[in-house]
C-alpha positions, 0 to 999 in steps of 0.5 A: 497517509492511511493505513489502507495506503501503507497496506496496498503499497506493501502489497505491491512492494512483497509481490502481492501473494501472501496475506497480512494485517496493518495496524497504526500506532502513534509514535509522537502526537505528530508522528505515527507508525504503521506496522504490518505483520509481513515484516514492513512498517511505515512512517509518513514524512511531508507527504512522503511513505517511508518504510523500514526496508528502504523503500521511499513512495512518493505521489507525484503531481500528476498522480503517478506514484514513484518508488525508490526501488525502481518499480513504476506504475502506469494506467491500464486497461479496466481502470487497473494500475499496473506496476513494473513487478507484476502486481496490478490494482484497482479500486472496488466498492467501499474504497478497497483494492483488488490485486490481480493476484487475488488479494483484497486490501480493505481498511478495518476503521481508521487505524487498521487494514488487511489484505487477504485472499478475496474468496 
């Protein structure tokens, strides 16, 4: 689990319109939590990301994503991943992600990430 991955999924879960910041904190030597300023936090267990809201995000063998709250994802035009809640994302330069809602999610090293309006 990367902090950027947690931030990107948190953006999808919250509708993608409000800026926030995420930071990874070690719980134990084997377990970390990512806390985000939008009220979500997440841990990873066996490749599954579990948010404290109860939503679980799983990467499927075919590369797809499964959200336990029913959000679905599919590839759209122009390398955009389209989510059923209206948010679309695509990877841009530097491994960052741009959303259809005008947000840019980017890593701040290994333990930080932010999603903010892309000016």
